[in-house]
C-alpha positions in Angstrom: 239.2 209.3 92.4 238.4 209.2 95.7 236.4 212.1 95.8 234.4 210.0 93.1 233.7 207.0 95.5 232.7 209.2 97.9 230.3 211.6 95.6 228.9 207.5 95.2 228.3 207.2 98.0 226.9 210.5 99.1 224.4 210.1 96.6 223.6 206.1 97.2 222.8 207.8 100.7 220.6 209.9 99.3 218.5 207.2 97.2 219.3 208.9 93.9 221.7 206.6 92.7 218.6 203.9 94.2 215.6 204.9 92.3 212.9 203.0 90.5 211.4 204.2 87.1 209.5 200.9 87.3 208.1 198.4 90.2 211.0 196.2 88.7 213.6 198.7 89.3 215.9 197.5 91.8 218.5 200.5 91.4 220.6 202.4 88.7 223.5 204.8 88.3 225.2 206.7 85.7 229.0 207.9 84.8 230.3 210.4 82.8 233.8 210.3 82.1 236.8 210.8 80.3 237.8 207.3 79.6 241.6 205.9 80.3 242.7 203.1 81.0 243.0 204.1 85.1 239.9 205.5 85.2 238.1 201.9 83.0 239.7 200.2 86.5 238.1 202.9 88.6 234.3 202.2 86.7 234.6 198.7 87.2 235.3 199.5 91.1 232.3 201.2 91.7 230.6 199.0 89.5 231.1 195.9 91.2 230.0 197.3 94.4 227.0 198.7 93.1 226.3 194.3 92.4 227.2 194.1 95.7 224.9 195.9 96.9 222.6 195.2 94.6 222.6 191.4 95.2 223.9 190.5 91.7 227.1 189.2 91.8 225.0 186.3 89.9 226.8 188.6 86.6 229.1 190.5 87.8 231.8 188.2 85.9 229.8 189.1 83.0 229.0 192.6 83.2 232.7 193.8 84.4 234.0 192.2 81.3 231.4 193.4 79.4 231.8 197.4 80.7 235.8 197.3 80.4 235.7 195.8 76.4 232.7 198.8 76.1 235.3 201.4 77.8 238.1 200.1 75.9 236.2 200.3 72.5 236.0 203.9 73.6 239.2 204.8 74.1 240.8 203.6 71.1 238.5 204.2 68.5 236.5 207.6 69.7 239.0 210.9 69.4 237.8 212.8 72.5 237.8 209.8 74.8 234.2 210.9 76.7 231.7 208.4 77.7 228.2 207.7 79.7 228.1 203.9 81.7 224.7 203.5 82.4 223.9 200.4 83.8 220.0 199.0 84.9 219.1 196.4 87.3 215.6 194.6 87.7 214.3 192.4 89.2 215.7 189.6 86.1 217.8 191.7 84.1 221.5 194.2 84.6 221.3 196.3 81.7 224.7 198.2 80.9 225.3 200.9 77.8 228.2 202.6 77.3 227.7 206.0 75.9 230.4 208.3 73.3 229.5 210.9 70.9 231.5 209.6 67.8 228.4 208.5 65.3 230.7 205.4 63.8 228.9 202.4 65.3 231.1 199.4 66.1 231.5 197.0 63.4 231.1 193.2 64.5 233.2 190.7 61.7 234.4 187.3 61.8 237.9 187.3 63.3 241.5 185.8 62.0 242.7 183.3 64.5 245.8 185.0 65.4 244.5 188.4 65.1 245.2 190.3 67.9 242.2 192.8 68.9 239.2 192.1 67.5 237.6 189.4 69.9 235.9 191.3 71.7 232.4 192.0 70.6 232.2 188.6 69.4 233.4 187.1 72.5 230.7 189.8 74.5 227.9 188.9 71.9 228.2 184.8 73.1 227.9 185.7 76.7 225.5 188.7 77.2 222.3 187.8 76.9 221.0 190.1 74.6 223.4 192.9 72.8 222.8 196.0 70.6 223.8 199.4 69.5 221.9 202.7 68.4 223.5 205.8 67.1 222.1 209.0 68.7 221.8 212.7 68.4 225.3 212.9 69.8 227.0 209.4 68.9 225.3 205.6 70.0 225.1 204.1 72.5 226.1 200.4 72.8 224.3 197.7 75.2 224.9 194.2 76.4 222.2 192.9 78.6 222.5 189.9 81.1 219.5 188.1 82.2 218.8 187.4 86.2 217.5 184.0 87.7 214.7 185.1 90.4 215.1 188.6 92.5 218.8 189.6 93.7 220.7 187.8 96.9 219.2 190.4 99.6 215.5 190.7 98.2 215.7 186.8 98.9 216.6 187.2 102.0 214.4 188.8 103.2 211.1 186.9 101.1 212.0 184.5 104.1 
């Protein structure tokens, strides 16, 4: 995994992870991975570093929690356990999307008070400003959006 971190740092230094598709895009990042408990930990570490780099520590807790939930669902509910994590940061939001290659959409349902499973997506839906899912030709995308107040911290510091 250190090689992955070095590759991501190299990509960022070449400007690939901070490409802008529009004026409001602060940064974007994408990672394809085989989902395992250890890889989820590494994704959290990388995402945390990216959020700090982009000045978006204001949504760090929910972004890490939500990403962990979506990747854990890939681990528990898909056969091939392959996923693509995409993070897009704009001036006013962070959007995290996890694509997997199973066409079954998650079911958000009422959970019994003593149930051990089934709370993650309802919890994420209550914490995120928006959440959704969509079937694709190769599987599905599950995403959430976290609205941010104002410019990222480093951009706000530069404008003062």
